[in-house]
C-alpha positions as CSV (number, residue, x, y, z in Angstrom):
1,M,-19.5,24.0,-88.8
2,A,-17.6,23.7,-85.5
3,Q,-18.3,19.8,-83.2
4,P,-19.8,20.4,-80.2
5,Q,-18.4,20.7,-77.1
6,P,-18.8,17.6,-75.4
7,R,-21.3,17.3,-72.2
8,R,-19.3,15.4,-69.3
9,F,-22.5,13.0,-67.3
10,A,-21.6,11.3,-64.0
11,Q,-24.2,9.0,-62.8
12,I,-24.8,6.3,-59.7
13,V,-27.0,3.3,-59.1
14,H,-26.0,0.5,-55.9
15,L,-25.3,-3.2,-56.9
16,K,-27.1,-5.5,-54.8
17,P,-24.4,-7.6,-53.2
18,S,-25.4,-11.0,-54.9
19,A,-24.6,-9.4,-58.1
20,V,-21.6,-8.4,-58.1
21,T,-19.3,-11.1,-60.0
22,A,-22.6,-11.7,-62.2
23,Y,-22.6,-7.5,-63.0
24,K,-18.6,-8.0,-62.8
25,E,-19.0,-10.7,-65.8
26,C,-21.5,-9.2,-68.1
27,H,-19.6,-5.9,-68.6
28,A,-17.0,-7.4,-69.3
29,N,-18.6,-9.4,-72.1
30,V,-20.8,-6.8,-73.4
31,W,-22.9,-7.5,-76.1
32,P,-21.3,-5.9,-79.4
33,E,-25.0,-4.4,-80.0
34,I,-24.9,-2.8,-77.0
35,L,-21.4,-1.0,-77.7
36,Q,-22.8,-0.2,-81.2
37,K,-25.6,1.2,-80.1
38,I,-24.0,3.4,-77.3
39,K,-21.9,4.8,-79.8
40,E,-24.8,5.2,-82.7
41,C,-26.6,7.6,-79.7
42,N,-23.3,9.9,-79.1
43,I,-22.0,8.8,-76.3
44,V,-18.2,8.4,-75.6
45,D,-16.0,7.6,-72.9
46,Y,-18.1,5.2,-71.0
47,S,-17.1,4.2,-68.0
48,I,-18.5,2.8,-65.3
49,Y,-16.6,1.9,-61.6
50,F,-17.6,0.2,-58.6
51,D,-16.3,1.0,-55.1
52,D,-16.7,-2.7,-53.5
53,D,-19.5,-1.7,-51.3
54,R,-22.2,-1.3,-53.3
55,T,-22.3,1.6,-55.5
56,L,-21.3,1.9,-59.7
57,F,-20.1,5.3,-60.7
58,A,-20.9,6.2,-64.2
59,T,-19.2,8.6,-66.6
60,F,-19.7,9.6,-70.1
61,K,-19.3,12.4,-72.4
62,Y,-22.2,12.9,-75.3
63,V,-21.0,14.4,-78.4
64,G,-24.1,15.1,-80.0
65,T,-26.6,18.0,-80.6
66,D,-29.7,16.3,-79.7
67,I,-29.3,14.3,-76.6
68,V,-33.9,13.7,-76.2
69,A,-33.6,12.0,-79.2
70,D,-30.6,10.3,-78.8
71,M,-32.1,8.7,-75.9
72,K,-35.4,8.0,-77.1
73,N,-33.0,6.4,-80.1
74,M,-31.4,3.8,-77.2
75,R,-34.9,3.3,-75.2
76,S,-36.4,2.2,-78.3
77,D,-33.7,-0.6,-78.9
78,P,-35.0,-3.8,-78.3
79,R,-31.5,-5.8,-77.8
80,M,-30.9,-2.2,-75.4
81,R,-33.7,-3.3,-73.6
82,E,-33.2,-6.8,-73.1
83,W,-29.6,-5.3,-71.4
84,W,-31.2,-3.0,-69.2
85,A,-33.3,-5.6,-68.0
86,M,-30.9,-8.0,-67.2
87,T,-28.6,-5.5,-65.6
88,D,-31.7,-3.4,-63.7
89,E,-32.3,-6.8,-62.0
90,M,-29.0,-6.5,-60.6
91,Q,-29.2,-3.2,-59.0
92,E,-31.0,-1.2,-56.6
93,S,-32.0,2.3,-57.9
94,P,-31.0,5.8,-55.5
95,I,-33.8,7.5,-57.1
96,P,-37.5,7.7,-55.5
97,G,-40.0,5.8,-57.5
98,A,-38.0,4.3,-59.8
99,V,-39.3,1.1,-61.6
100,S,-36.6,0.6,-64.1
101,T,-33.8,2.7,-66.9
102,V,-36.8,2.3,-69.4
103,E,-39.8,3.3,-67.1
104,G,-40.0,5.6,-64.3
105,P,-37.8,8.9,-63.1
106,G,-34.9,7.3,-64.1
107,W,-32.7,4.7,-62.8
108,W,-29.5,5.6,-62.6
109,K,-29.2,9.2,-60.6
110,N,-27.4,11.8,-62.0
111,L,-24.5,13.6,-60.4
112,E,-24.0,17.5,-60.4
113,E,-20.4,18.3,-61.9
114,V,-18.6,21.1,-59.7
115,F,-15.0,20.8,-60.8
116,H,-13.4,19.8,-63.6
117,T,-10.1,20.5,-65.5
118,E,-8.7,20.7,-69.2
């Protein structure tokens, strides 16, 4: 059986100016359980960039076959929820009505891909 074609994602969220140092520090020392859960949920090549203003830009590839189930699995993990609670406090969502990464309409704003080369 052929491997599914990876789906690429790009997202943005805003970082609170007061949280730049703490955000960079926690991501320099990501908890091992978080990295394992990301991998278990079929996310690879995950990167977060900061533009020195206030925008965080994330990219990743999804290589699984059921993103809804994998994201439900990720959201149900207590350690992941603890990580998101910590990092959400450092961020401001550009999504109207956003409550947190776990609840509401979303936290990171998904971006439309308009160009890609192989």
